[in-house]
A tleap script that builds the chain and sets N, CA, C and O, in Angstrom:
source leaprc.protein.ff14SB
mol = sequence {
  NGLN VAL LEU VAL ARG PRO SER SER LYS VAL
  ILE VAL LYS PHE LEU GLN THR MET GLN LYS
  ASN GLY TYR ILE GLY GLU PHE GLU ILE ILE
  ASP ASP HIE ARG GLY GLY LYS ILE VAL ILE
  GLU LEU ARG GLY ARG ILE ASN LYS CYS GLY
  VAL ILE SER PRO ARG PHE ASP VAL LYS GLN
  SER ASP ILE GLU LYS TRP ILE ASN ASN LEU
  LEU PRO SER ARG GLN PHE GLY HIE LEU VAL
  LEU SER THR THR TYR GLY ILE MET ASP HIE
  ASN GLU ALA ARG ARG LYS ALA THR GLY GLY
  LYS ILE ILE GLY PHE PHE CTYR
}
set mol.1.N position { -7.013 13.612 -11.225 }
set mol.1.CA position { -7.545 13.540 -9.878 }
set mol.1.C position { -8.538 12.402 -9.764 }
set mol.1.O position { -9.234 12.065 -10.723 }
set mol.2.N position { -8.595 11.814 -8.581 }
set mol.2.CA position { -9.558 10.740 -8.330 }
set mol.2.C position { -10.068 10.876 -6.893 }
set mol.2.O position { -9.344 11.318 -6.000 }
set mol.3.N position { -11.323 10.487 -6.693 }
set mol.3.CA position { -11.963 10.610 -5.387 }
set mol.3.C position { -12.152 9.220 -4.782 }
set mol.3.O position { -12.684 8.323 -5.437 }
set mol.4.N position { -11.716 9.041 -3.534 }
set mol.4.CA position { -11.862 7.767 -2.834 }
set mol.4.C position { -12.742 8.002 -1.618 }
set mol.4.O position { -12.498 8.925 -0.842 }
set mol.5.N position { -13.769 7.167 -1.449 }
set mol.5.CA position { -14.576 7.261 -0.255 }
set mol.5.C position { -15.091 5.876 0.111 }
set mol.5.O position { -15.292 5.082 -0.808 }
set mol.6.N position { -15.316 5.521 1.338 }
set mol.6.CA position { -14.988 6.306 2.523 }
set mol.6.C position { -13.493 6.229 2.840 }
set mol.6.O position { -12.794 5.347 2.342 }
set mol.7.N position { -13.015 7.142 3.657 }
set mol.7.CA position { -11.593 7.133 3.999 }
set mol.7.C position { -11.407 6.398 5.326 }
set mol.7.O position { -12.326 6.318 6.141 }
set mol.8.N position { -10.210 5.869 5.526 }
set mol.8.CA position { -9.879 5.227 6.796 }
set mol.8.C position { -8.385 5.412 7.036 }
set mol.8.O position { -7.647 5.814 6.137 }
set mol.9.N position { -7.951 5.118 8.248 }
set mol.9.CA position { -6.532 5.254 8.579 }
set mol.9.C position { -5.681 4.328 7.720 }
set mol.9.O position { -4.578 4.688 7.310 }
set mol.10.N position { -6.205 3.122 7.450 }
set mol.10.CA position { -5.458 2.149 6.651 }
set mol.10.C position { -5.269 2.671 5.228 }
set mol.10.O position { -4.179 2.567 4.667 }
set mol.11.N position { -6.336 3.234 4.643 }
set mol.11.CA position { -6.238 3.781 3.286 }
set mol.11.C position { -5.231 4.923 3.251 }
set mol.11.O position { -4.433 5.016 2.319 }
set mol.12.N position { -5.261 5.792 4.258 }
set mol.12.CA position { -4.333 6.929 4.312 }
set mol.12.C position { -2.890 6.435 4.384 }
set mol.12.O position { -2.023 6.963 3.688 }
set mol.13.N position { -2.623 5.434 5.214 }
set mol.13.CA position { -1.263 4.889 5.323 }
set mol.13.C position { -0.824 4.231 4.016 }
set mol.13.O position { 0.332 4.359 3.613 }
set mol.14.N position { -1.751 3.524 3.352 }
set mol.14.CA position { -1.473 2.899 2.053 }
set mol.14.C position { -1.090 3.985 1.044 }
set mol.14.O position { -0.116 3.841 0.305 }
set mol.15.N position { -1.868 5.076 1.022 }
set mol.15.CA position { -1.589 6.185 0.103 }
set mol.15.C position { -0.255 6.855 0.421 }
set mol.15.O position { 0.467 7.261 -0.490 }
set mol.16.N position { 0.079 6.974 1.715 }
set mol.16.CA position { 1.366 7.570 2.093 }
set mol.16.C position { 2.527 6.717 1.588 }
set mol.16.O position { 3.558 7.246 1.175 }
set mol.17.N position { 2.356 5.393 1.623 }
set mol.17.CA position { 3.379 4.491 1.095 }
set mol.17.C position { 3.532 4.692 -0.410 }
set mol.17.O position { 4.651 4.736 -0.922 }
set mol.18.N position { 2.402 4.816 -1.122 }
set mol.18.CA position { 2.441 5.051 -2.569 }
set mol.18.C position { 3.096 6.394 -2.884 }
set mol.18.O position { 3.860 6.514 -3.841 }
set mol.19.N position { 2.788 7.398 -2.070 }
set mol.19.CA position { 3.339 8.741 -2.277 }
set mol.19.C position { 4.848 8.753 -2.030 }
set mol.19.O position { 5.604 9.392 -2.762 }
set mol.20.N position { 5.271 8.039 -0.991 }
set mol.20.CA position { 6.696 7.971 -0.648 }
set mol.20.C position { 7.507 7.349 -1.782 }
set mol.20.O position { 8.660 7.717 -2.007 }
set mol.21.N position { 6.888 6.395 -2.499 }
set mol.21.CA position { 7.558 5.738 -3.617 }
set mol.21.C position { 7.326 6.447 -4.948 }
set mol.21.O position { 7.768 5.965 -5.991 }
set mol.22.N position { 6.633 7.594 -4.922 }
set mol.22.CA position { 6.478 8.420 -6.112 }
set mol.22.C position { 5.402 7.978 -7.085 }
set mol.22.O position { 5.422 8.395 -8.243 }
set mol.23.N position { 4.461 7.145 -6.651 }
set mol.23.CA position { 3.410 6.671 -7.554 }
set mol.23.C position { 2.238 7.642 -7.653 }
set mol.23.O position { 1.565 7.699 -8.682 }
set mol.24.N position { 1.989 8.407 -6.590 }
set mol.24.CA position { 0.932 9.418 -6.631 }
set mol.24.C position { 1.499 10.739 -6.130 }
set mol.24.O position { 2.542 10.774 -5.477 }
set mol.25.N position { 0.795 11.830 -6.445 }
set mol.25.CA position { 1.195 13.148 -5.958 }
set mol.25.C position { 0.589 13.398 -4.587 }
set mol.25.O position { 0.515 12.501 -3.748 }
set mol.26.N position { 0.159 14.632 -4.377 }
set mol.26.CA position { -0.458 14.995 -3.104 }
set mol.26.C position { -1.857 14.387 -3.006 }
set mol.26.O position { -2.508 14.117 -4.016 }
set mol.27.N position { -2.301 14.179 -1.766 }
set mol.27.CA position { -3.702 13.800 -1.567 }
set mol.27.C position { -4.263 14.579 -0.390 }
set mol.27.O position { -3.553 14.900 0.563 }
set mol.28.N position { -5.560 14.876 -0.480 }
set mol.28.CA position { -6.215 15.716 0.512 }
set mol.28.C position { -7.376 14.945 1.124 }
set mol.28.O position { -8.185 14.350 0.412 }
set mol.29.N position { -7.450 14.963 2.449 }
set mol.29.CA position { -8.515 14.264 3.159 }
set mol.29.C position { -9.619 15.271 3.472 }
set mol.29.O position { -9.370 16.293 4.110 }
set mol.30.N position { -10.833 14.979 3.023 }
set mol.30.CA position { -11.973 15.864 3.243 }
set mol.30.C position { -12.893 15.199 4.257 }
set mol.30.O position { -13.442 14.127 4.001 }
set mol.31.N position { -13.057 15.843 5.415 }
set mol.31.CA position { -13.931 15.302 6.458 }
set mol.31.C position { -15.331 15.864 6.257 }
set mol.31.O position { -15.571 17.046 6.504 }
set mol.32.N position { -16.255 15.019 5.809 }
set mol.32.CA position { -17.627 15.486 5.578 }
set mol.32.C position { -18.579 14.991 6.677 }
set mol.32.O position { -19.794 14.972 6.480 }
set mol.33.N position { -18.036 14.597 7.821 }
set mol.33.CA position { -18.793 14.086 8.967 }
set mol.33.C position { -19.612 12.847 8.616 }
set mol.33.O position { -20.556 12.502 9.328 }
set mol.34.N position { -19.251 12.175 7.514 }
set mol.34.CA position { -19.840 10.874 7.195 }
set mol.34.C position { -18.685 9.880 7.199 }
set mol.34.O position { -18.086 9.614 8.242 }
set mol.35.N position { -18.377 9.333 6.022 }
set mol.35.CA position { -17.247 8.410 5.944 }
set mol.35.C position { -15.954 9.134 5.647 }
set mol.35.O position { -14.871 8.594 5.871 }
set mol.36.N position { -16.057 10.359 5.142 }
set mol.36.CA position { -14.870 11.095 4.728 }
set mol.36.C position { -14.503 10.756 3.296 }
set mol.36.O position { -14.877 9.703 2.781 }
set mol.37.N position { -13.767 11.658 2.654 }
set mol.37.CA position { -13.341 11.463 1.271 }
set mol.37.C position { -11.863 11.799 1.160 }
set mol.37.O position { -11.318 12.554 1.964 }
set mol.38.N position { -11.226 11.223 0.146 }
set mol.38.CA position { -9.832 11.545 -0.142 }
set mol.38.C position { -9.740 11.899 -1.620 }
set mol.38.O position { -10.181 11.133 -2.477 }
set mol.39.N position { -9.161 13.073 -1.917 }
set mol.39.CA position { -8.917 13.476 -3.303 }
set mol.39.C position { -7.434 13.243 -3.579 }
set mol.39.O position { -6.575 13.790 -2.888 }
set mol.40.N position { -7.139 12.427 -4.595 }
set mol.40.CA position { -5.759 12.034 -4.895 }
set mol.40.C position { -5.331 12.634 -6.227 }
set mol.40.O position { -6.070 12.586 -7.210 }
set mol.41.N position { -4.132 13.197 -6.244 }
set mol.41.CA position { -3.533 13.727 -7.467 }
set mol.41.C position { -2.711 12.605 -8.105 }
set mol.41.O position { -1.709 12.169 -7.538 }
set mol.42.N position { -3.133 12.139 -9.281 }
set mol.42.CA position { -2.448 11.025 -9.934 }
set mol.42.C position { -1.262 11.511 -10.758 }
set mol.42.O position { -1.269 12.633 -11.264 }
set mol.43.N position { -0.242 10.662 -10.891 }
set mol.43.CA position { 0.927 10.982 -11.704 }
set mol.43.C position { 1.007 10.142 -12.967 }
set mol.43.O position { 1.910 10.333 -13.782 }
set mol.44.N position { 0.077 9.215 -13.137 }
set mol.44.CA position { 0.089 8.363 -14.322 }
set mol.44.C position { 1.120 7.252 -14.268 }
set mol.44.O position { 1.495 6.709 -15.307 }
set mol.45.N position { 1.586 6.904 -13.074 }
set mol.45.CA position { 2.600 5.857 -12.936 }
set mol.45.C position { 2.019 4.523 -12.504 }
set mol.45.O position { 2.689 3.496 -12.609 }
set mol.46.N position { 0.776 4.521 -12.017 }
set mol.46.CA position { 0.186 3.286 -11.495 }
set mol.46.C position { -0.350 2.446 -12.647 }
set mol.46.O position { -1.183 2.908 -13.427 }
set mol.47.N position { 0.128 1.218 -12.750 }
set mol.47.CA position { -0.421 0.272 -13.711 }
set mol.47.C position { -1.516 -0.565 -13.068 }
set mol.47.O position { -2.557 -0.820 -13.672 }
set mol.48.N position { -1.266 -0.988 -11.834 }
set mol.48.CA position { -2.253 -1.795 -11.129 }
set mol.48.C position { -2.085 -1.582 -9.635 }
set mol.48.O position { -0.973 -1.420 -9.132 }
set mol.49.N position { -3.199 -1.586 -8.947 }
set mol.49.CA position { -3.206 -1.422 -7.497 }
set mol.49.C position { -4.289 -2.357 -6.977 }
set mol.49.O position { -5.420 -2.313 -7.459 }
set mol.50.N position { -3.967 -3.192 -6.012 }
set mol.50.CA position { -4.948 -4.160 -5.553 }
set mol.50.C position { -4.883 -4.398 -4.060 }
set mol.50.O position { -3.899 -4.076 -3.394 }
set mol.51.N position { -5.965 -4.974 -3.555 }
set mol.51.CA position { -6.074 -5.288 -2.134 }
set mol.51.C position { -6.145 -6.802 -1.988 }
set mol.51.O position { -6.797 -7.477 -2.784 }
set mol.52.N position { -5.478 -7.333 -0.975 }
set mol.52.CA position { -5.504 -8.766 -0.699 }
set mol.52.C position { -6.466 -9.002 0.462 }
set mol.52.O position { -6.251 -8.515 1.572 }
set mol.53.N position { -7.523 -9.753 0.190 }
set mol.53.CA position { -8.487 -10.065 1.229 }
set mol.53.C position { -8.779 -11.563 1.154 }
set mol.53.O position { -9.146 -12.035 0.078 }
set mol.54.N position { -8.642 -12.321 2.211 }
set mol.54.CA position { -8.315 -11.912 3.564 }
set mol.54.C position { -6.844 -11.513 3.707 }
set mol.54.O position { -6.019 -11.830 2.850 }
set mol.55.N position { -6.537 -10.831 4.774 }
set mol.55.CA position { -5.165 -10.364 5.001 }
set mol.55.C position { -4.319 -11.517 5.535 }
set mol.55.O position { -4.311 -11.807 6.731 }
set mol.56.N position { -3.612 -12.162 4.618 }
set mol.56.CA position { -2.816 -13.322 4.996 }
set mol.56.C position { -1.602 -12.919 5.822 }
set mol.56.O position { -1.025 -11.850 5.624 }
set mol.57.N position { -1.218 -13.807 6.765 }
set mol.57.CA position { 0.014 -13.599 7.518 }
set mol.57.C position { 1.191 -13.916 6.612 }
set mol.57.O position { 1.179 -14.909 5.885 }
set mol.58.N position { 2.210 -13.063 6.661 }
set mol.58.CA position { 3.402 -13.259 5.833 }
set mol.58.C position { 4.619 -13.214 6.742 }
set mol.58.O position { 4.872 -12.209 7.406 }
set mol.59.N position { 5.380 -14.320 6.769 }
set mol.59.CA position { 6.636 -14.328 7.505 }
set mol.59.C position { 7.671 -13.564 6.694 }
set mol.59.O position { 7.513 -13.369 5.489 }
set mol.60.N position { 8.722 -13.139 7.363 }
set mol.60.CA position { 9.792 -12.433 6.655 }
set mol.60.C position { 10.373 -13.311 5.551 }
set mol.60.O position { 10.723 -12.820 4.479 }
set mol.61.N position { 10.473 -14.609 5.818 }
set mol.61.CA position { 11.049 -15.533 4.831 }
set mol.61.C position { 10.112 -15.773 3.645 }
set mol.61.O position { 10.565 -16.178 2.575 }
set mol.62.N position { 8.802 -15.525 3.826 }
set mol.62.CA position { 7.825 -15.771 2.753 }
set mol.62.C position { 7.537 -14.544 1.893 }
set mol.62.O position { 6.796 -14.645 0.914 }
set mol.63.N position { 8.109 -13.384 2.237 }
set mol.63.CA position { 7.845 -12.158 1.464 }
set mol.63.C position { 8.219 -12.363 0.000 }
set mol.63.O position { 7.513 -11.903 -0.897 }
set mol.64.N position { 9.327 -13.053 -0.237 }
set mol.64.CA position { 9.801 -13.284 -1.613 }
set mol.64.C position { 8.769 -14.059 -2.441 }
set mol.64.O position { 8.566 -13.758 -3.617 }
set mol.65.N position { 8.121 -15.048 -1.833 }
set mol.65.CA position { 7.096 -15.830 -2.546 }
set mol.65.C position { 5.928 -14.946 -2.977 }
set mol.65.O position { 5.433 -15.056 -4.098 }
set mol.66.N position { 5.497 -14.068 -2.071 }
set mol.66.CA position { 4.380 -13.171 -2.379 }
set mol.66.C position { 4.763 -12.182 -3.475 }
set mol.66.O position { 3.941 -11.843 -4.325 }
set mol.67.N position { 6.015 -11.721 -3.454 }
set mol.67.CA position { 6.486 -10.806 -4.508 }
set mol.67.C position { 6.408 -11.505 -5.856 }
set mol.67.O position { 5.951 -10.917 -6.836 }
set mol.68.N position { 6.853 -12.760 -5.910 }
set mol.68.CA position { 6.810 -13.515 -7.166 }
set mol.68.C position { 5.379 -13.728 -7.648 }
set mol.68.O position { 5.123 -13.695 -8.851 }
set mol.69.N position { 4.443 -13.947 -6.724 }
set mol.69.CA position { 3.050 -14.193 -7.099 }
set mol.69.C position { 2.324 -12.937 -7.565 }
set mol.69.O position { 1.536 -12.991 -8.509 }
set mol.70.N position { 2.584 -11.807 -6.910 }
set mol.70.CA position { 1.757 -10.618 -7.130 }
set mol.70.C position { 2.370 -9.562 -8.043 }
set mol.70.O position { 1.646 -8.861 -8.749 }
set mol.71.N position { 3.693 -9.441 -8.035 }
set mol.71.CA position { 4.315 -8.357 -8.794 }
set mol.71.C position { 4.867 -8.874 -10.116 }
set mol.71.O position { 5.290 -10.027 -10.199 }
set mol.72.N position { 4.867 -8.026 -11.163 }
set mol.72.CA position { 5.303 -8.479 -12.485 }
set mol.72.C position { 6.804 -8.758 -12.576 }
set mol.72.O position { 7.220 -9.637 -13.331 }
set mol.73.N position { 7.618 -8.026 -11.823 }
set mol.73.CA position { 9.052 -8.310 -11.820 }
set mol.73.C position { 9.643 -7.871 -10.491 }
set mol.73.O position { 8.989 -7.184 -9.706 }
set mol.74.N position { 10.878 -8.270 -10.246 }
set mol.74.CA position { 11.500 -7.954 -8.958 }
set mol.74.C position { 11.969 -6.514 -8.886 }
set mol.74.O position { 12.163 -5.977 -7.795 }
set mol.75.N position { 12.158 -5.874 -10.057 }
set mol.75.CA position { 12.719 -4.525 -10.059 }
set mol.75.C position { 11.717 -3.464 -9.607 }
set mol.75.O position { 12.099 -2.480 -8.973 }
set mol.76.N position { 10.451 -3.657 -9.927 }
set mol.76.CA position { 9.500 -2.612 -9.546 }
set mol.76.C position { 8.229 -3.197 -8.968 }
set mol.76.O position { 7.938 -4.382 -9.130 }
set mol.77.N position { 7.479 -2.344 -8.293 }
set mol.77.CA position { 6.269 -2.763 -7.604 }
set mol.77.C position { 6.522 -2.897 -6.112 }
set mol.77.O position { 7.659 -3.083 -5.677 }
set mol.78.N position { 5.465 -2.803 -5.342 }
set mol.78.CA position { 5.589 -2.841 -3.888 }
set mol.78.C position { 4.435 -3.625 -3.284 }
set mol.78.O position { 3.288 -3.498 -3.713 }
set mol.79.N position { 4.756 -4.442 -2.276 }
set mol.79.CA position { 3.735 -5.064 -1.435 }
set mol.79.C position { 3.575 -4.165 -0.216 }
set mol.79.O position { 4.557 -3.611 0.277 }
set mol.80.N position { 2.360 -4.016 0.270 }
set mol.80.CA position { 2.127 -3.221 1.470 }
set mol.80.C position { 1.736 -4.177 2.588 }
set mol.80.O position { 0.787 -4.952 2.467 }
set mol.81.N position { 2.497 -4.101 3.686 }
set mol.81.CA position { 2.285 -4.989 4.832 }
set mol.81.C position { 1.894 -4.179 6.060 }
set mol.81.O position { 2.346 -3.049 6.248 }
set mol.82.N position { 1.047 -4.775 6.891 }
set mol.82.CA position { 0.732 -4.202 8.188 }
set mol.82.C position { 1.565 -4.958 9.217 }
set mol.82.O position { 1.319 -6.135 9.480 }
set mol.83.N position { 2.545 -4.283 9.793 }
set mol.83.CA position { 3.455 -4.921 10.743 }
set mol.83.C position { 3.262 -4.318 12.130 }
set mol.83.O position { 2.457 -3.408 12.323 }
set mol.84.N position { 4.011 -4.840 13.081 }
set mol.84.CA position { 3.964 -4.271 14.429 }
set mol.84.C position { 4.593 -2.882 14.457 }
set mol.84.O position { 4.374 -2.118 15.397 }
set mol.85.N position { 5.381 -2.549 13.420 }
set mol.85.CA position { 5.991 -1.221 13.315 }
set mol.85.C position { 5.126 -0.261 12.509 }
set mol.85.O position { 5.545 0.868 12.251 }
set mol.86.N position { 3.928 -0.683 12.105 }
set mol.86.CA position { 3.053 0.163 11.295 }
set mol.86.C position { 2.937 -0.380 9.884 }
set mol.86.O position { 3.446 -1.457 9.576 }
set mol.87.N position { 2.261 0.377 9.029 }
set mol.87.CA position { 2.052 -0.038 7.644 }
set mol.87.C position { 3.233 0.427 6.803 }
set mol.87.O position { 3.597 1.603 6.822 }
set mol.88.N position { 3.832 -0.511 6.061 }
set mol.88.CA position { 5.033 -0.193 5.273 }
set mol.88.C position { 5.106 -1.103 4.061 }
set mol.88.O position { 4.362 -2.079 3.958 }
set mol.89.N position { 6.013 -0.775 3.137 }
set mol.89.CA position { 6.185 -1.647 1.972 }
set mol.89.C position { 7.173 -2.765 2.304 }
set mol.89.O position { 7.807 -2.752 3.360 }
set mol.90.N position { 7.296 -3.732 1.391 }
set mol.90.CA position { 8.086 -4.931 1.683 }
set mol.90.C position { 9.575 -4.631 1.856 }
set mol.90.O position { 10.261 -5.334 2.598 }
set mol.91.N position { 10.082 -3.595 1.181 }
set mol.91.CA position { 11.506 -3.256 1.327 }
set mol.91.C position { 11.814 -2.793 2.750 }
set mol.91.O position { 12.817 -3.191 3.343 }
set mol.92.N position { 10.937 -1.946 3.287 }
set mol.92.CA position { 11.130 -1.455 4.649 }
set mol.92.C position { 10.965 -2.591 5.657 }
set mol.92.O position { 11.683 -2.650 6.655 }
set mol.93.N position { 10.016 -3.493 5.394 }
set mol.93.CA position { 9.802 -4.640 6.287 }
set mol.93.C position { 11.041 -5.534 6.309 }
set mol.93.O position { 11.419 -6.058 7.357 }
set mol.94.N position { 11.673 -5.703 5.140 }
set mol.94.CA position { 12.907 -6.497 5.085 }
set mol.94.C position { 14.026 -5.831 5.872 }
set mol.94.O position { 14.774 -6.499 6.585 }
set mol.95.N position { 14.138 -4.504 5.740 }
set mol.95.CA position { 15.181 -3.777 6.477 }
set mol.95.C position { 14.986 -3.925 7.978 }
set mol.95.O position { 15.959 -4.049 8.722 }
set mol.96.N position { 13.725 -3.913 8.430 }
set mol.96.CA position { 13.439 -4.051 9.856 }
set mol.96.C position { 13.337 -5.512 10.271 }
set mol.96.O position { 13.077 -5.807 11.437 }
set mol.97.N position { 13.541 -6.435 9.319 }
set mol.97.CA position { 13.515 -7.885 9.567 }
set mol.97.C position { 12.225 -8.301 10.259 }
set mol.97.O position { 12.247 -8.946 11.307 }
set mol.98.N position { 11.101 -7.923 9.660 }
set mol.98.CA position { 9.809 -8.264 10.243 }
set mol.98.C position { 8.838 -8.736 9.169 }
set mol.98.O position { 8.976 -8.398 7.993 }
set mol.99.N position { 7.865 -9.512 9.589 }
set mol.99.CA position { 6.771 -9.924 8.714 }
set mol.99.C position { 5.516 -9.177 9.125 }
set mol.99.O position { 5.596 -8.181 9.844 }
set mol.100.N position { 4.364 -9.643 8.680 }
set mol.100.CA position { 3.111 -8.988 9.054 }
set mol.100.C position { 1.968 -9.533 8.232 }
set mol.100.O position { 2.058 -10.619 7.660 }
set mol.101.N position { 0.902 -8.777 8.179 }
set mol.101.CA position { -0.256 -9.158 7.361 }
set mol.101.C position { -0.204 -8.372 6.061 }
set mol.101.O position { 0.054 -7.168 6.063 }
set mol.102.N position { -0.451 -9.061 4.951 }
set mol.102.CA position { -0.393 -8.401 3.650 }
set mol.102.C position { -1.701 -7.647 3.411 }
set mol.102.O position { -2.787 -8.214 3.529 }
set mol.103.N position { -1.582 -6.360 3.072 }
set mol.103.CA position { -2.763 -5.518 2.826 }
set mol.103.C position { -3.048 -5.431 1.337 }
set mol.103.O position { -4.185 -5.616 0.903 }
set mol.104.N position { -2.007 -5.147 0.550 }
set mol.104.CA position { -2.224 -4.977 -0.883 }
set mol.104.C position { -0.914 -4.805 -1.619 }
set mol.104.O position { 0.162 -5.053 -1.075 }
set mol.105.N position { -1.021 -4.372 -2.879 }
set mol.105.CA position { 0.157 -4.195 -3.722 }
set mol.105.C position { -0.119 -3.105 -4.746 }
set mol.105.O position { -1.272 -2.775 -5.023 }
set mol.106.N position { 0.953 -2.548 -5.303 }
set mol.106.CA position { 0.817 -1.605 -6.412 }
set mol.106.C position { 2.080 -1.637 -7.245 }
set mol.106.O position { 3.171 -1.891 -6.735 }
set mol.107.N position { 1.917 -1.374 -8.548 }
set mol.107.CA position { 3.048 -1.251 -9.463 }
set mol.107.C position { 2.666 -0.422 -10.662 }
set mol.107.O position { 3.490 -0.205 -11.550 }
savepdb mol mol.pdb
quit
């Protein structure tokens, strides 16, 4: 288990993307009327998780370049993008043929 604070909508969406890909288990949001906290159940699959700041604009055609720069191989790992369709990983962004701002990555 690990505790993340403060919580935000962006962090929750990032965690949902990680959960959907099986990198973390359940997570619980605790509202303490301050910043809020998130308790995450780890599965031991995460090697690295990072945030990209500033949030660079990424065209659909440039997603491949960012994958090569940030992820160790093409077979595994995910970039998380903030698109007009919401926060999603690079595979979903490719399926929807959209770009966006890069938030972070995990593998």
